[in-house]
GUDODREN-694070 format. One line per 4 residues: number of its first residue (from 1); their letters; for each residue x, y, z of N, C-alpha, C, O, CB. Coordinates in steps of 0.02 Angstrom, whole numbers, padded with zeros to 5 digits. Glycine has a CB too. Layout:
BEGIN
NUM) a) X Y Z X Y Z X Y Z X Y Z X Y Z  ...
END
This chain:
BEGIN
1) xxxx) 04174 05579 05266 04248 05599 05278 04290 05638 05318 04291 05698 05303 04263 05618 05240  04333 05617 05377 04289 05669 05410 04380 05689 05397 04417 05647 05372 04232 05660 05501  04402 05745 05413 04456 05747 05403 04505 05768 05472 04473 05781 05523 04457 05787 05348  04585 05771 05477 04589 05724 05539 04579 05721 05556 04535 05760 05576 04604 05707 05571
5) xxxx) 04592 05679 05581 04541 05614 05635 04604 05568 05644 04646 05535 05614 04456 05558 05587  04579 05595 05719 04654 05536 05795 04624 05470 05789 04566 05452 05793 04651 05559 05920  04706 05423 05772 04696 05381 05776 04714 05321 05825 04774 05316 05841 04702 05383 05736  04689 05295 05840 04725 05281 05908 04745 05175 05909 04690 05147 05904 04652 05315 05988
9) xxxx) 04780 05144 05911 04832 05144 05941 04869 05220 05934 04875 05230 05874 04868 05087 05916  04900 05286 05979 04955 05309 05955 04943 05383 05916 04971 05412 05870 04984 05254 05911  04909 05391 05942 04864 05472 05946 04883 05505 05855 04888 05559 05826 04914 05547 06034  04889 05441 05844 04926 05464 05756 04862 05518 05716 04807 05500 05697 04937 05365 05687
13) xxxx) 04888 05578 05713 04832 05609 05659 04839 05618 05571 04880 05650 05539 04823 05685 05685  04772 05569 05544 04799 05570 05466 04745 05621 05457 04693 05628 05489 04798 05490 05409  04771 05656 05404 04711 05727 05351 04681 05699 05313 04695 05730 05261 04741 05790 05296  04629 05639 05292 04584 05611 05305 04561 05556 05307 04598 05512 05285 04562 05627 05290
17) xxxx) 04506 05539 05330 04479 05483 05379 04416 05432 05350 04381 05406 05393 04450 05524 05447  04399 05415 05266 04347 05361 05247 04328 05341 05273 04357 05298 05306 04350 05321 05221  04257 05355 05284 04195 05295 05320 04183 05235 05254 04188 05262 05199 04095 05348 05342  04175 05196 05252 04158 05141 05204 04079 05096 05210 04054 05115 05263 04220 05089 05214
21) xxxx) 04047 05059 05186 03975 05079 05202 03992 05006 05271 03946 04999 05311 03895 05068 05117  04057 04957 05281 04063 04919 05309 04053 04926 05402 04031 04883 05440 04115 04903 05279  04070 04974 05414 04074 05041 05489 04131 05035 05493 04142 05041 05554 04036 05033 05575  04213 05020 05449 04264 05043 05445 04295 05085 05431 04320 05129 05465 04279 05028 05433
25) xxxx) 04296 05074 05381 04382 05150 05354 04417 05151 05317 04438 05103 05286 04444 05167 05390  04431 05201 05312 04536 05165 05302 04546 05244 05295 04509 05284 05267 04579 05095 05201  04588 05252 05320 04618 05327 05356 04709 05341 05246 04730 05298 05208 04688 05285 05510  04727 05439 05249 04739 05433 05182 04769 05465 05217 04736 05468 05269 04708 05441 05119
29) xxxx) 04837 05508 05223 04895 05526 05216 04924 05547 05174 04968 05516 05145 04920 05498 05227  04902 05621 05155 04957 05646 05103 05002 05712 05100 05001 05770 05119 04924 05650 05046  05056 05651 05053 05119 05684 05084 05162 05684 05008 05159 05636 04970 05162 05632 05159  05219 05774 04986 05225 05785 04913 05311 05771 04934 05345 05790 04981 05191 05874 04874
33) xxxx) 05321 05740 04892 05403 05741 04885 05430 05758 04809 05404 05736 04758 05435 05662 04907  05482 05799 04813 05525 05796 04755 05577 05761 04711 05599 05777 04656 05543 05825 04761  05589 05710 04750 05632 05620 04712 05608 05571 04775 05591 05577 04834 05757 05616 04706  05620 05521 04727 05616 05469 04734 05668 05448 04826 05653 05407 04870 05640 05443 04656
37) xxxx) 05730 05499 04822 05767 05466 04871 05703 05514 04957 05683 05495 05012 05884 05495 04855  05698 05589 04907 05640 05601 04980 05578 05561 05011 05557 05546 05067 05601 05661 04967  05558 05551 04940 05473 05468 04972 05526 05434 05003 05495 05414 05053 05415 05389 04889  05556 05423 05007 05577 05354 05019 05580 05390 05094 05562 05345 05132 05652 05313 04975
41) xxxx) 05587 05424 05117 05601 05480 05195 05532 05478 05222 05512 05461 05278 05626 05579 05180  05505 05496 05177 05434 05514 05201 05399 05462 05228 05368 05464 05281 05393 05540 05150  05407 05399 05176 05383 05357 05162 05373 05313 05241 05325 05295 05275 05421 05333 05104  05458 05307 05248 05494 05273 05325 05447 05314 05391 05398 05299 05425 05602 05302 05334
45) xxxx) 05489 05365 05387 05423 05430 05427 05358 05383 05467 05342 05360 05522 05368 05493 05341  05332 05388 05388 05255 05407 05387 05258 05287 05447 05247 05258 05500 05198 05428 05247  05279 05279 05380 05275 05161 05412 05258 05175 05505 05206 05174 05538 05414 05088 05403  05342 05189 05524 05350 05202 05596 05276 05237 05632 05259 05205 05682 05418 05256 05603
49) xxxx) 05237 05287 05617 05168 05336 05624 05128 05268 05631 05109 05244 05685 05139 05398 05547  05118 05237 05560 05046 05208 05556 05067 05144 05566 05011 05127 05585 05000 05220 05486  05098 05095 05570 05125 05043 05578 05052 05003 05645 05010 04959 05635 05216 05063 05602  05063 05031 05687 05018 04990 05742 04913 05029 05717 04857 05019 05740 05063 05026 05858
53) xxxx) 04941 05070 05662 04838 05085 05662 04819 05027 05635 04853 04990 05600 04794 05157 05605  04736 05016 05661 04713 04974 05640 04634 04965 05558 04579 04940 05548 04705 04958 05708  04682 05001 05529 04644 05013 05496 04683 05016 05413 04738 05044 05408 04613 05069 05528  04662 04996 05376 04690 05014 05302 04726 05099 05301 04690 05150 05303 04612 05008 05240
57) xxxx) 04798 05101 05298 04798 05173 05252 04855 05220 05179 04910 05204 05158 04804 05218 05313  04825 05260 05165 04850 05265 05111 04907 05296 05106 04901 05356 05115 04815 05285 05077  04952 05281 05096 04981 05357 05121 05001 05385 05008 05019 05344 04967 05095 05342 05204  04990 05452 04995 04974 05495 04924 05035 05535 04886 05078 05577 04901 04918 05556 04943
61) xxxx) 05027 05520 04863 05092 05562 04825 05087 05603 04798 05103 05599 04739 05128 05541 04784  05054 05682 04828 05041 05752 04792 05088 05762 04753 05145 05737 04754 05037 05813 04833  05056 05815 04699 05093 05878 04668 05154 05861 04630 05178 05909 04599 05116 05927 04722  05180 05810 04626 05233 05768 04599 05217 05725 04549 05180 05680 04570 05261 05731 04645
65) xxxx) 05231 05721 04490 05181 05694 04442 05259 05657 04369 05266 05611 04328 05108 05784 04408  05306 05730 04403 05374 05633 04380 05404 05602 04395 05463 05591 04383 05422 05615 04351  05342 05563 04449 05350 05481 04486 05304 05460 04487 05255 05473 04521 05371 05466 04553  05314 05418 04445 05274 05377 04436 05234 05305 04478 05276 05267 04501 05301 05370 04393
69) xxxx) 05177 05288 04487 05189 05241 04511 05226 05172 04506 05252 05156 04559 05155 05240 04516  05234 05127 04455 05276 05092 04438 05382 05136 04484 05424 05114 04523 05253 05092 04337  05375 05185 04455 05440 05191 04510 05415 05193 04601 05463 05203 04638 05487 05277 04489  05385 05190 04615 05372 05201 04667 05383 05122 04682 05415 05104 04732 05308 05241 04677
73) xxxx) 05352 05070 04630 05343 05028 04698 05390 04980 04694 05395 04935 04735 05274 04994 04710  05453 04996 04610 05512 04985 04625 05573 04978 04682 05620 04939 04692 05519 05012 04600  05538 05047 04720 05595 05075 04773 05562 05056 04803 05590 05029 04851 05624 05142 04790  05498 05051 04804 05454 05003 04894 05491 04940 04866 05552 04938 04872 05326 04986 04907
77) xxxx) 05473 04911 04848 05523 04826 04844 05597 04839 04859 05615 04797 04900 05525 04783 04753  05624 04861 04850 05715 04877 04834 05716 04894 04920 05769 04884 04951 05748 04969 04760  05673 04913 04947 05676 04935 05014 05716 04866 05065 05715 04806 05050 05589 04956 05037  05754 04902 05137 05770 04854 05166 05729 04829 05224 05740 04777 05256 05826 04865 05179
81) xxxx) 05687 04866 05233 05639 04865 05272 05568 04844 05248 05564 04865 05191 05640 04922 05295  05475 04794 05274 05444 04818 05232 05406 04878 05239 05424 04918 05283 05415 04778 05217  05360 04889 05205 05281 04923 05228 05259 04893 05263 05256 04834 05247 05225 04930 05185  05223 04913 05346 05152 04861 05372 05099 04869 05316 05082 04912 05276 05109 04890 05456
85) xxxx) 05077 04790 05339 05054 04785 05308 04966 04792 05310 04928 04761 05274 05086 04746 05297  04947 04842 05364 04897 04882 05334 04920 04956 05292 04865 04982 05281 04851 04897 05393  04953 04984 05275 04977 05023 05222 05021 04998 05163 05071 04963 05155 05010 05068 05250  04975 05034 05125 04976 05058 05053 05009 05142 05027 04988 05194 05054 04894 05053 05034
89) xxxx) 05063 05144 04974 05102 05187 04962 05060 05177 04881 05068 05125 04849 05189 05174 04982  05015 05233 04855 05017 05259 04767 05016 05346 04804 05013 05376 04858 04918 05227 04695  05024 05360 04694 05025 05425 04676 04939 05445 04701 04900 05424 04744 05048 05433 04587  04940 05490 04654 04912 05559 04666 04823 05488 04601 04766 05466 04607 04988 05671 04613
93) xxxx) 04888 05488 04547 04823 05471 04498 04803 05386 04494 04761 05362 04456 04845 05498 04413  04852 05341 04551 04814 05277 04571 04756 05269 04628 04709 05229 04632 04865 05233 04592  04773 05314 04663 04724 05323 04696 04662 05329 04662 04628 05278 04657 04736 05368 04731  04635 05400 04628 04594 05412 04607 04543 05318 04602 04493 05294 04629 04622 05459 04545
97) xxxx) 04616 05286 04534 04580 05222 04496 04568 05203 04545 04509 05218 04553 04610 05171 04449  04595 05160 04617 04581 05110 04644 04490 05143 04693 04442 05107 04704 04662 05083 04692  04496 05225 04713 04429 05244 04732 04366 05202 04651 04327 05156 04641 04434 05355 04740  04400 05267 04611 04320 05248 04562 04318 05154 04552 04281 05127 04511 04328 05297 04452
101) xxxx) 04363 05117 04594 04378 05070 04572 04318 05002 04635 04299 04943 04643 04471 05075 04570  04313 05084 04666 04285 05035 04753 04224 05095 04759 04210 05104 04819 04368 05035 04854  04182 05140 04712 04102 05147 04738 04103 05148 04678 04067 05193 04657 04060 05207 04786  04148 05097 04608 04079 05025 04553 04087 05111 04511 04057 05090 04461 03945 04976 04608
105) xx) 04099 05173 04495 04117 05220 04474 04197 05209 04409 04232 05257 04392 04123 05259 04544  04210 05130 04381 04251 05135 04321 04228 05150 04296 04246 05161 04239 04279 05101 04291
END
């Protein structure tokens, strides 16, 4: 794990970069949103910043357990513009489950 790694192109600074066994890795960008409206705006800004990055990027909603993964997925499905293919928006709980499946600790 590398904290605050600069990713190119664009000199984007992610919160964490997690190296995987295949020498690549993925970026993690944490954010807080008070509600779905705020989350939509934060995701819009992050998507613009990370769309050219050649790594998988996880935008992780932290600190608000009142917003579920299902609500996030519904909100994203109703967006006018799509999230970049390399980006995925998840709640903290969903990300922890995904990490367990990636490491084989299910």
